[in-house]
N, CA, C and O atoms as a Tinker XYZ file with bonds, in Angstrom:
   448  protein
     1  N      0.822000   -1.173000    0.000000    73     2
     2  CA     0.000000    0.000000    0.000000    64     1     3
     3  C      0.881000    1.256000    0.000000    63     2     4     5
     4  O      0.605000    2.219000   -0.716000    81     3
     5  N      1.928000    1.232000    0.802000    73     3     6
     6  CA     2.826000    2.391000    0.822000    64     5     7
     7  C      3.502000    2.576000   -0.529000    63     6     8     9
     8  O      3.665000    3.701000   -1.001000    81     7
     9  N      3.893000    1.468000   -1.146000    73     7    10
    10  CA     4.545000    1.555000   -2.446000    64     9    11
    11  C      3.583000    2.136000   -3.492000    63    10    12    13
    12  O      3.986000    2.963000   -4.310000    81    11
    13  N      2.339000    1.715000   -3.468000    73    11    14
    14  CA     1.353000    2.268000   -4.399000    64    13    15
    15  C      1.172000    3.763000   -4.175000    63    14    16    17
    16  O      1.069000    4.529000   -5.133000    81    15
    17  N      1.134000    4.179000   -2.910000    73    15    18
    18  CA     0.960000    5.597000   -2.600000    64    17    19
    19  C      2.168000    6.414000   -3.047000    63    18    20    21
    20  O      2.033000    7.569000   -3.453000    81    19
    21  N      3.366000    5.796000   -2.968000    73    19    22
    22  CA     4.585000    6.510000   -3.400000    64    21    23
    23  C      4.682000    6.603000   -4.911000    63    22    24    25
    24  O      5.262000    7.556000   -5.433000    81    23
    25  N      4.127000    5.634000   -5.623000    73    23    26
    26  CA     4.245000    5.603000   -7.077000    64    25    27
    27  C      3.394000    6.660000   -7.767000    63    26    28    29
    28  O      3.748000    7.137000   -8.845000    81    27
    29  N      2.306000    7.018000   -7.170000    73    27    30
    30  CA     1.437000    7.993000   -7.818000    64    29    31
    31  C      0.766000    8.882000   -6.793000    63    30    32    33
    32  O      0.751000    8.585000   -5.599000    81    31
    33  N      0.221000    9.958000   -7.273000    73    31    34
    34  CA    -0.524000   10.835000   -6.387000    64    33    35
    35  C      0.345000   11.801000   -5.615000    63    34    36    37
    36  O      1.490000   12.064000   -5.981000    81    35
    37  N     -0.214000   12.323000   -4.550000    73    35    38
    38  CA     0.437000   13.395000   -3.804000    64    37    39
    39  C      1.612000   12.938000   -2.950000    63    38    40    41
    40  O      2.334000   13.781000   -2.419000    81    39
    41  N      1.828000   11.642000   -2.801000    73    39    42
    42  CA     2.960000   11.158000   -2.007000    64    41    43
    43  C      4.112000   10.677000   -2.890000    63    42    44    45
    44  O      5.039000   10.030000   -2.404000    81    43
    45  N      4.056000   10.985000   -4.163000    73    43    46
    46  CA     5.062000   10.529000   -5.116000    64    45    47
    47  C      6.477000   10.898000   -4.645000    63    46    48    49
    48  O      6.774000   12.060000   -4.368000    81    47
    49  N      7.328000    9.889000   -4.565000    73    47    50
    50  CA     8.728000   10.095000   -4.246000    64    49    51
    51  C      9.051000   10.176000   -2.763000    63    50    52    53
    52  O     10.229000   10.153000   -2.406000    81    51
    53  N      8.069000   10.268000   -1.890000    73    51    54
    54  CA     8.356000   10.339000   -0.453000    64    53    55
    55  C      8.796000    8.969000    0.042000    63    54    56    57
    56  O      8.246000    7.944000   -0.361000    81    55
    57  N      9.785000    8.962000    0.913000    73    55    58
    58  CA    10.332000    7.703000    1.394000    64    57    59
    59  C      9.619000    7.240000    2.660000    63    58    60    61
    60  O      9.138000    6.109000    2.718000    81    59
    61  N      9.547000    8.086000    3.655000    73    59    62
    62  CA     8.924000    7.723000    4.924000    64    61    63
    63  C      7.487000    8.230000    4.969000    63    62    64    65
    64  O      7.238000    9.418000    5.174000    81    63
    65  N      6.563000    7.321000    4.776000    73    63    66
    66  CA     5.162000    7.691000    4.909000    64    65    67
    67  C      4.476000    6.698000    5.851000    63    66    68    69
    68  O      4.802000    5.511000    5.874000    81    67
    69  N      3.552000    7.198000    6.599000    73    67    70
    70  CA     2.860000    6.341000    7.563000    64    69    71
    71  C      1.803000    5.503000    6.849000    63    70    72    73
    72  O      1.403000    5.788000    5.721000    81    71
    73  N      1.376000    4.479000    7.542000    73    71    74
    74  CA     0.319000    3.611000    7.035000    64    73    75
    75  C     -0.943000    4.434000    6.788000    63    74    76    77
    76  O     -1.598000    4.277000    5.758000    81    75
    77  N     -1.282000    5.309000    7.730000    73    75    78
    78  CA    -2.481000    6.143000    7.611000    64    77    79
    79  C     -2.364000    7.105000    6.433000    63    78    80    81
    80  O     -3.331000    7.304000    5.698000    81    79
    81  N     -1.199000    7.698000    6.248000    73    79    82
    82  CA    -1.006000    8.620000    5.126000    64    81    83
    83  C     -1.162000    7.894000    3.789000    63    82    84    85
    84  O     -1.767000    8.422000    2.856000    81    83
    85  N     -0.617000    6.690000    3.706000    73    83    86
    86  CA    -0.737000    5.900000    2.473000    64    85    87
    87  C     -2.193000    5.533000    2.222000    63    86    88    89
    88  O     -2.685000    5.635000    1.098000    81    87
    89  N     -2.876000    5.106000    3.278000    73    87    90
    90  CA    -4.283000    4.738000    3.152000    64    89    91
    91  C     -5.128000    5.930000    2.712000    63    90    92    93
    92  O     -5.992000    5.803000    1.845000    81    91
    93  N     -4.870000    7.088000    3.317000    73    91    94
    94  CA    -5.607000    8.302000    2.958000    64    93    95
    95  C     -5.328000    8.723000    1.518000    63    94    96    97
    96  O     -6.235000    9.145000    0.800000    81    95
    97  N     -4.057000    8.605000    1.096000    73    95    98
    98  CA    -3.690000    8.991000   -0.268000    64    97    99
    99  C     -4.376000    8.108000   -1.302000    63    98   100   101
   100  O     -4.690000    8.558000   -2.404000    81    99
   101  N     -4.607000    6.849000   -0.942000    73    99   102
   102  CA    -5.258000    5.921000   -1.863000    64   101   103
   103  C     -6.781000    5.927000   -1.715000    63   102   104   105
   104  O     -7.488000    5.285000   -2.491000    81   103
   105  N     -7.278000    6.656000   -0.715000    73   103   106
   106  CA    -8.724000    6.724000   -0.504000    64   105   107
   107  C     -9.320000    5.458000    0.077000    63   106   108   109
   108  O    -10.478000    5.137000   -0.187000    81   107
   109  N     -8.531000    4.730000    0.873000    73   107   110
   110  CA    -8.988000    3.476000    1.459000    64   109   111
   111  C     -9.466000    3.691000    2.892000    63   110   112   113
   112  O     -8.886000    4.496000    3.620000    81   111
   113  N    -10.508000    2.990000    3.301000    73   111   114
   114  CA   -10.970000    3.104000    4.686000    64   113   115
   115  C    -10.063000    2.319000    5.623000    63   114   116   117
   116  O     -9.271000    1.486000    5.182000    81   115
   117  N    -10.186000    2.588000    6.914000    73   115   118
   118  CA    -9.411000    1.872000    7.926000    64   117   119
   119  C     -9.835000    0.406000    7.975000    63   118   120   121
   120  O    -10.989000    0.079000    7.699000    81   119
   121  N     -8.915000   -0.460000    8.320000    73   119   122
   122  CA    -9.194000   -1.886000    8.398000    64   121   123
   123  C    -10.316000   -2.166000    9.398000    63   122   124   125
   124  O    -11.176000   -3.008000    9.139000    81   123
   125  N    -10.315000   -1.479000   10.520000    73   123   126
   126  CA   -11.357000   -1.667000   11.533000    64   125   127
   127  C    -12.736000   -1.375000   10.942000    63   126   128   129
   128  O    -13.702000   -2.080000   11.233000    81   127
   129  N    -12.823000   -0.340000   10.115000    73   127   130
   130  CA   -14.089000    0.015000    9.483000    64   129   131
   131  C    -14.526000   -1.056000    8.484000    63   130   132   133
   132  O    -15.715000   -1.359000    8.377000    81   131
   133  N    -13.578000   -1.623000    7.760000    73   131   134
   134  CA   -13.906000   -2.696000    6.821000    64   133   135
   135  C    -14.423000   -3.933000    7.551000    63   134   136   137
   136  O    -15.377000   -4.572000    7.106000    81   135
   137  N    -13.789000   -4.264000    8.673000    73   135   138
   138  CA   -14.230000   -5.423000    9.446000    64   137   139
   139  C    -15.624000   -5.193000   10.025000    63   138   140   141
   140  O    -16.453000   -6.104000   10.040000    81   139
   141  N    -15.879000   -3.984000   10.499000    73   139   142
   142  CA   -17.208000   -3.642000   11.000000    64   141   143
   143  C    -18.235000   -3.779000    9.891000    63   142   144   145
   144  O    -19.309000   -4.342000   10.100000    81   143
   145  N    -17.907000   -3.266000    8.711000    73   143   146
   146  CA   -18.810000   -3.370000    7.561000    64   145   147
   147  C    -19.134000   -4.825000    7.261000    63   146   148   149
   148  O    -20.302000   -5.183000    7.106000    81   147
   149  N    -18.117000   -5.660000    7.178000    73   147   150
   150  CA   -18.322000   -7.070000    6.832000    64   149   151
   151  C    -19.175000   -7.788000    7.875000    63   150   152   153
   152  O    -20.079000   -8.547000    7.525000    81   151
   153  N    -18.889000   -7.549000    9.161000    73   151   154
   154  CA   -19.674000   -8.185000   10.223000    64   153   155
   155  C    -21.138000   -7.768000   10.162000    63   154   156   157
   156  O    -22.035000   -8.610000   10.198000    81   155
   157  N    -21.372000   -6.455000   10.069000    73   155   158
   158  CA   -22.745000   -5.964000   10.063000    64   157   159
   159  C    -23.501000   -6.407000    8.819000    63   158   160   161
   160  O    -24.694000   -6.700000    8.893000    81   159
   161  N    -22.830000   -6.460000    7.693000    73   159   162
   162  CA   -23.516000   -6.900000    6.477000    64   161   163
   163  C    -23.875000   -8.375000    6.541000    63   162   164   165
   164  O    -24.914000   -8.783000    6.022000    81   163
   165  N    -23.014000   -9.191000    7.180000    73   163   166
   166  CA   -23.372000  -10.599000    7.361000    64   165   167
   167  C    -24.591000  -10.703000    8.274000    63   166   168   169
   168  O    -25.515000  -11.463000    7.982000    81   167
   169  N    -24.606000   -9.958000    9.363000    73   167   170
   170  CA   -25.736000   -9.976000   10.284000    64   169   171
   171  C    -27.003000   -9.525000    9.546000    63   170   172   173
   172  O    -28.057000  -10.146000    9.681000    81   171
   173  N    -26.895000   -8.452000    8.774000    73   171   174
   174  CA   -28.035000   -7.971000    8.009000    64   173   175
   175  C    -28.553000   -9.016000    7.040000    63   174   176   177
   176  O    -29.761000   -9.217000    6.916000    81   175
   177  N    -27.639000   -9.676000    6.358000    73   175   178
   178  CA   -28.003000  -10.740000    5.416000    64   177   179
   179  C    -28.767000  -11.846000    6.142000    63   178   180   181
   180  O    -29.807000  -12.303000    5.669000    81   179
   181  N    -28.247000  -12.269000    7.286000    73   179   182
   182  CA   -28.880000  -13.351000    8.042000    64   181   183
   183  C    -30.247000  -12.921000    8.579000    63   182   184   185
   184  O    -31.192000  -13.708000    8.541000    81   183
   185  N    -30.366000  -11.708000    9.069000    73   183   186
   186  CA   -31.629000  -11.255000    9.656000    64   185   187
   187  C    -32.717000  -11.017000    8.614000    63   186   188   189
   188  O    -33.899000  -11.019000    8.957000    81   187
   189  N    -32.355000  -10.815000    7.371000    73   187   190
   190  CA   -33.351000  -10.648000    6.315000    64   189   191
   191  C    -33.866000  -11.987000    5.782000    63   190   192   193
   192  O    -34.788000  -12.012000    4.967000    81   191
   193  N    -33.290000  -13.080000    6.227000    73   191   194
   194  CA   -33.708000  -14.404000    5.748000    64   193   195
   195  C    -35.085000  -14.768000    6.312000    63   194   196   197
   196  O    -35.599000  -14.098000    7.208000    81   195
   197  N    -35.663000  -15.828000    5.780000    73   195   198
   198  CA   -36.980000  -16.287000    6.215000    64   197   199
   199  C    -36.951000  -16.704000    7.686000    63   198   200   201
   200  O    -35.896000  -17.027000    8.232000    81   199
   201  N    -38.114000  -16.690000    8.308000    73   199   202
   202  CA   -38.232000  -16.944000    9.744000    64   201   203
   203  C    -37.616000  -18.231000   10.245000    63   202   204   205
   204  O    -37.037000  -18.236000   11.331000    81   203
   205  N    -37.714000  -19.326000    9.503000    73   203   206
   206  CA   -37.195000  -20.600000    9.968000    64   205   207
   207  C    -35.768000  -20.890000    9.543000    63   206   208   209
   208  O    -35.285000  -22.005000    9.741000    81   207
   209  N    -35.089000  -19.925000    8.970000    73   207   210
   210  CA   -33.727000  -20.149000    8.474000    64   209   211
   211  C    -32.748000  -20.352000    9.628000    63   210   212   213
   212  O    -32.798000  -19.643000   10.633000    81   211
   213  N    -31.864000  -21.326000    9.468000    73   211   214
   214  CA   -30.909000  -21.666000   10.528000    64   213   215
   215  C    -29.911000  -20.544000   10.799000    63   214   216   217
   216  O    -29.559000  -20.303000   11.954000    81   215
   217  N    -29.445000  -19.846000    9.747000    73   215   218
   218  CA   -28.458000  -18.777000    9.971000    64   217   219
   219  C    -29.102000  -17.609000   10.722000    63   218   220   221
   220  O    -28.461000  -16.996000   11.575000    81   219
   221  N    -30.354000  -17.302000   10.413000    73   219   222
   222  CA   -31.055000  -16.235000   11.134000    64   221   223
   223  C    -31.222000  -16.614000   12.599000    63   222   224   225
   224  O    -30.971000  -15.802000   13.490000    81   223
   225  N    -31.647000  -17.852000   12.846000    73   223   226
   226  CA   -31.833000  -18.319000   14.220000    64   225   227
   227  C    -30.518000  -18.294000   14.987000    63   226   228   229
   228  O    -30.486000  -17.915000   16.158000    81   227
   229  N    -29.428000  -18.698000   14.326000    73   227   230
   230  CA   -28.126000  -18.733000   14.993000    64   229   231
   231  C    -27.645000  -17.325000   15.349000    63   230   232   233
   232  O    -27.136000  -17.102000   16.448000    81   231
   233  N    -27.806000  -16.375000   14.421000    73   231   234
   234  CA   -27.380000  -14.996000   14.690000    64   233   235
   235  C    -28.198000  -14.406000   15.822000    63   234   236   237
   236  O    -27.646000  -13.788000   16.734000    81   235
   237  N    -29.509000  -14.591000   15.772000    73   235   238
   238  CA   -30.360000  -14.068000   16.846000    64   237   239
   239  C    -30.014000  -14.703000   18.189000    63   238   240   241
   240  O    -29.963000  -14.013000   19.207000    81   239
   241  N    -29.777000  -16.010000   18.197000    73   239   242
   242  CA   -29.414000  -16.690000   19.442000    64   241   243
   243  C    -28.107000  -16.127000   20.006000    63   242   244   245
   244  O    -28.017000  -15.816000   21.193000    81   243
   245  N    -27.104000  -16.001000   19.145000    73   243   246
   246  CA   -25.808000  -15.480000   19.600000    64   245   247
   247  C    -25.946000  -14.079000   20.192000    63   246   248   249
   248  O    -25.368000  -13.784000   21.238000    81   247
   249  N    -26.704000  -13.228000   19.529000    73   247   250
   250  CA   -26.834000  -11.845000   19.991000    64   249   251
   251  C    -27.687000  -11.740000   21.258000    63   250   252   253
   252  O    -27.458000  -10.859000   22.087000    81   251
   253  N    -28.661000  -12.626000   21.410000    73   251   254
   254  CA   -29.540000  -12.559000   22.566000    64   253   255
   255  C    -28.991000  -13.299000   23.779000    63   254   256   257
   256  O    -29.147000  -12.837000   24.909000    81   255
   257  N    -28.346000  -14.447000   23.556000    73   255   258
   258  CA   -27.980000  -15.325000   24.673000    64   257   259
   259  C    -26.488000  -15.446000   24.935000    63   258   260   261
   260  O    -26.090000  -15.836000   26.033000    81   259
   261  N    -25.669000  -15.127000   23.971000    73   259   262
   262  CA   -24.235000  -15.339000   24.142000    64   261   263
   263  C    -23.491000  -14.013000   24.042000    63   262   264   265
   264  O    -22.527000  -13.889000   23.287000    81   263
   265  N    -23.940000  -13.032000   24.800000    73   263   266
   266  CA   -23.326000  -11.706000   24.736000    64   265   267
   267  C    -21.876000  -11.718000   25.210000    63   266   268   269
   268  O    -21.130000  -10.778000   24.936000    81   267
   269  N    -21.474000  -12.758000   25.907000    73   267   270
   270  CA   -20.095000  -12.857000   26.383000    64   269   271
   271  C    -19.171000  -13.455000   25.325000    63   270   272   273
   272  O    -17.950000  -13.389000   25.468000    81   271
   273  N    -19.729000  -14.034000   24.274000    73   271   274
   274  CA   -18.916000  -14.624000   23.218000    64   273   275
   275  C    -18.183000  -13.548000   22.427000    63   274   276   277
   276  O    -18.659000  -12.418000   22.317000    81   275
   277  N    -17.035000  -13.900000   21.882000    73   275   278
   278  CA   -16.195000  -12.922000   21.179000    64   277   279
   279  C    -16.918000  -12.294000   19.994000    63   278   280   281
   280  O    -16.891000  -11.075000   19.828000    81   279
   281  N    -17.568000  -13.119000   19.165000    73   279   282
   282  CA   -18.249000  -12.592000   17.990000    64   281   283
   283  C    -19.409000  -11.686000   18.401000    63   282   284   285
   284  O    -19.577000  -10.598000   17.849000    81   283
   285  N    -20.195000  -12.128000   19.355000    73   283   286
   286  CA   -21.339000  -11.330000   19.806000    64   285   287
   287  C    -20.879000   -9.997000   20.392000    63   286   288   289
   288  O    -21.519000   -8.969000   20.171000    81   287
   289  N    -19.781000  -10.010000   21.134000    73   287   290
   290  CA   -19.244000   -8.755000   21.686000    64   289   291
   291  C    -18.874000   -7.783000   20.569000    63   290   292   293
   292  O    -19.158000   -6.588000   20.652000    81   291
   293  N    -18.239000   -8.307000   19.527000    73   291   294
   294  CA   -17.854000   -7.457000   18.401000    64   293   295
   295  C    -19.079000   -6.876000   17.704000    63   294   296   297
   296  O    -19.100000   -5.693000   17.363000    81   295
   297  N    -20.096000   -7.703000   17.492000    73   295   298
   298  CA   -21.306000   -7.221000   16.826000    64   297   299
   299  C    -22.004000   -6.180000   17.692000    63   298   300   301
   300  O    -22.468000   -5.162000   17.180000    81   299
   301  N    -22.084000   -6.426000   19.003000    73   299   302
   302  CA   -22.708000   -5.437000   19.897000    64   301   303
   303  C    -21.916000   -4.124000   19.878000    63   302   304   305
   304  O    -22.511000   -3.047000   19.908000    81   303
   305  N    -20.595000   -4.202000   19.829000    73   303   306
   306  CA   -19.774000   -2.980000   19.741000    64   305   307
   307  C    -20.036000   -2.261000   18.419000    63   306   308   309
   308  O    -20.135000   -1.035000   18.384000    81   307
   309  N    -20.149000   -3.031000   17.328000    73   307   310
   310  CA   -20.455000   -2.444000   16.025000    64   309   311
   311  C    -21.827000   -1.773000   16.048000    63   310   312   313
   312  O    -21.998000   -0.675000   15.518000    81   311
   313  N    -22.794000   -2.433000   16.662000    73   311   314
   314  CA   -24.142000   -1.867000   16.767000    64   313   315
   315  C    -24.116000   -0.552000   17.543000    63   314   316   317
   316  O    -24.809000    0.401000   17.184000    81   315
   317  N    -23.326000   -0.506000   18.593000    73   315   318
   318  CA   -23.221000    0.716000   19.400000    64   317   319
   319  C    -22.627000    1.853000   18.576000    63   318   320   321
   320  O    -23.105000    2.986000   18.638000    81   319
   321  N    -21.586000    1.550000   17.804000    73   319   322
   322  CA   -20.974000    2.556000   16.929000    64   321   323
   323  C    -22.017000    3.127000   15.972000    63   322   324   325
   324  O    -22.033000    4.328000   15.705000    81   323
   325  N    -22.884000    2.262000   15.460000    73   323   326
   326  CA   -23.883000    2.669000   14.483000    64   325   327
   327  C    -25.115000    3.316000   15.125000    63   326   328   329
   328  O    -25.952000    3.889000   14.427000    81   327
   329  N    -25.222000    3.223000   16.455000    73   327   330
   330  CA   -26.356000    3.838000   17.149000    64   329   331
   331  C    -27.534000    2.915000   17.367000    63   330   332   333
   332  O    -28.617000    3.377000   17.727000    81   331
   333  N    -27.352000    1.623000   17.158000    73   331   334
   334  CA   -28.419000    0.654000   17.392000    64   333   335
   335  C    -28.210000    0.058000   18.776000    63   334   336   337
   336  O    -27.225000   -0.642000   19.010000    81   335
   337  N    -29.126000    0.331000   19.687000    73   335   338
   338  CA   -28.977000   -0.065000   21.090000    64   337   339
   339  C    -29.534000   -1.448000   21.415000    63   338   340   341
   340  O    -29.252000   -2.001000   22.478000    81   339
   341  N    -30.334000   -2.012000   20.490000    73   339   342
   342  CA   -30.914000   -3.326000   20.753000    64   341   343
   343  C    -31.142000   -4.051000   19.436000    63   342   344   345
   344  O    -30.967000   -3.491000   18.354000    81   343
   345  N    -31.537000   -5.307000   19.560000    73   343   346
   346  CA   -31.720000   -6.146000   18.372000    64   345   347
   347  C    -32.894000   -5.651000   17.538000    63   346   348   349
   348  O    -32.860000   -5.738000   16.310000    81   347
   349  N    -33.928000   -5.135000   18.189000    73   347   350
   350  CA   -35.088000   -4.627000   17.455000    64   349   351
   351  C    -34.686000   -3.472000   16.539000    63   350   352   353
   352  O    -35.126000   -3.404000   15.391000    81   351
   353  N    -33.848000   -2.563000   17.049000    73   351   354
   354  CA   -33.373000   -1.440000   16.232000    64   353   355
   355  C    -32.546000   -1.947000   15.048000    63   354   356   357
   356  O    -32.645000   -1.418000   13.941000    81   355
   357  N    -31.741000   -2.965000   15.290000    73   355   358
   358  CA   -30.951000   -3.558000   14.208000    64   357   359
   359  C    -31.868000   -4.187000   13.164000    63   358   360   361
   360  O    -31.635000   -4.030000   11.966000    81   359
   361  N    -32.899000   -4.891000   13.600000    73   359   362
   362  CA   -33.817000   -5.532000   12.658000    64   361   363
   363  C    -34.561000   -4.502000   11.817000    63   362   364   365
   364  O    -34.813000   -4.733000   10.634000    81   363
   365  N    -34.914000   -3.372000   12.414000    73   363   366
   366  CA   -35.556000   -2.301000   11.649000    64   365   367
   367  C    -34.569000   -1.756000   10.610000    63   366   368   369
   368  O    -34.937000   -1.506000    9.462000    81   367
   369  N    -33.324000   -1.577000   11.023000    73   367   370
   370  CA   -32.308000   -1.035000   10.115000    64   369   371
   371  C    -32.058000   -1.964000    8.930000    63   370   372   373
   372  O    -31.919000   -1.493000    7.801000    81   371
   373  N    -31.998000   -3.268000    9.163000    73   371   374
   374  CA   -31.688000   -4.197000    8.070000    64   373   375
   375  C    -32.868000   -4.400000    7.131000    63   374   376   377
   376  O    -32.694000   -4.925000    6.032000    81   375
   377  N    -34.052000   -3.997000    7.538000    73   375   378
   378  CA   -35.226000   -4.206000    6.692000    64   377   379
   379  C    -35.149000   -3.389000    5.395000    63   378   380   381
   380  O    -35.705000   -3.796000    4.375000    81   379
   381  N    -34.470000   -2.251000    5.428000    73   379   382
   382  CA   -34.256000   -1.464000    4.208000    64   381   383
   383  C    -32.811000   -1.714000    3.766000    63   382   384   385
   384  O    -31.885000   -1.056000    4.240000    81   383
   385  N    -32.635000   -2.658000    2.866000    73   383   386
   386  CA   -31.292000   -3.109000    2.476000    64   385   387
   387  C    -30.432000   -1.992000    1.900000    63   386   388   389
   388  O    -29.255000   -1.879000    2.242000    81   387
   389  N    -31.003000   -1.169000    1.035000    73   387   390
   390  CA   -30.224000   -0.098000    0.396000    64   389   391
   391  C    -29.716000    0.897000    1.438000    63   390   392   393
   392  O    -28.545000    1.276000    1.414000    81   391
   393  N    -30.581000    1.316000    2.342000    73   391   394
   394  CA   -30.164000    2.264000    3.372000    64   393   395
   395  C    -29.148000    1.623000    4.333000    63   394   396   397
   396  O    -28.207000    2.276000    4.785000    81   395
   397  N    -29.359000    0.324000    4.636000    73   395   398
   398  CA   -28.440000   -0.388000    5.519000    64   397   399
   399  C    -27.049000   -0.466000    4.903000    63   398   400   401
   400  O    -26.053000   -0.248000    5.593000    81   399
   401  N    -26.972000   -0.775000    3.606000    73   399   402
   402  CA   -25.674000   -0.841000    2.924000    64   401   403
   403  C    -24.995000    0.526000    2.911000    63   402   404   405
   404  O    -23.780000    0.634000    3.084000    81   403
   405  N    -25.794000    1.557000    2.706000    73   403   406
   406  CA   -25.240000    2.912000    2.695000    64   405   407
   407  C    -24.680000    3.290000    4.069000    63   406   408   409
   408  O    -23.592000    3.855000    4.179000    81   407
   409  N    -25.445000    2.966000    5.109000    73   407   410
   410  CA   -25.002000    3.314000    6.473000    64   409   411
   411  C    -23.810000    2.489000    6.918000    63   410   412   413
   412  O    -22.972000    2.976000    7.676000    81   411
   413  N    -23.718000    1.242000    6.459000    73   411   414
   414  CA   -22.622000    0.371000    6.894000    64   413   415
   415  C    -21.433000    0.392000    5.938000    63   414   416   417
   416  O    -20.542000   -0.450000    6.049000    81   415
   417  N    -21.404000    1.330000    5.010000    73   415   418
   418  CA   -20.244000    1.445000    4.120000    64   417   419
   419  C    -19.015000    1.805000    4.964000    63   418   420   421
   420  O    -19.077000    2.688000    5.820000    81   419
   421  N    -17.917000    1.124000    4.717000    73   419   422
   422  CA   -16.703000    1.317000    5.523000    64   421   423
   423  C    -16.215000    2.764000    5.492000    63   422   424   425
   424  O    -15.610000    3.231000    6.456000    81   423
   425  N    -16.468000    3.464000    4.412000    73   423   426
   426  CA   -16.017000    4.870000    4.323000    64   425   427
   427  C    -16.877000    5.784000    5.180000    63   426   428   429
   428  O    -16.453000    6.881000    5.542000    81   427
   429  N    -18.103000    5.329000    5.509000    73   427   430
   430  CA   -19.005000    6.137000    6.336000    64   429   431
   431  C    -18.803000    5.841000    7.827000    63   430   432   433
   432  O    -19.244000    6.614000    8.677000    81   431
   433  N    -18.149000    4.741000    8.138000    73   431   434
   434  CA   -17.932000    4.334000    9.533000    64   433   435
   435  C    -16.618000    4.939000    9.995000    63   434   436   437
   436  O    -15.579000    4.732000    9.367000    81   435
   437  N    -16.659000    5.682000   11.085000    73   435   438
   438  CA   -15.407000    6.245000   11.601000    64   437   439
   439  C    -14.674000    5.186000   12.391000    63   438   440   441
   440  O    -15.257000    4.503000   13.233000    81   439
   441  N    -13.401000    5.059000   12.113000    73   439   442
   442  CA   -12.571000    4.061000   12.802000    64   441   443
   443  C    -12.401000    4.468000   14.260000    63   442   444   445
   444  O    -12.300000    5.652000   14.582000    81   443
   445  N    -12.371000    3.458000   15.141000    73   443   446
   446  CA   -12.194000    3.763000   16.572000    64   445   447
   447  C    -10.841000    4.351000   16.885000    63   446   448
   448  O    -10.553000    4.655000   18.043000    81   447
């Protein structure tokens, strides 16, 4: 990424550039934001499935009953960043897929 940023654009020829400067020069979002996007989009995909779907049931179970689990903690943290305080708010948000994708775009999510 640093090499790409040095080859073209406003950082051309600079030797010492930070990871953040290279990422900004290339217009790339932070890795944390990309991971948040991917997690939330998977949750959204699962929650939009039919009522008896196993992936939907598993996601709901994890979020409701296994809040101490690593994955559930990450999703709850992502939900907090996005302003969704409970599962009902998340389900309302995922019901409009286009708006959900727009809100969960990694470039729109501020990195912690």
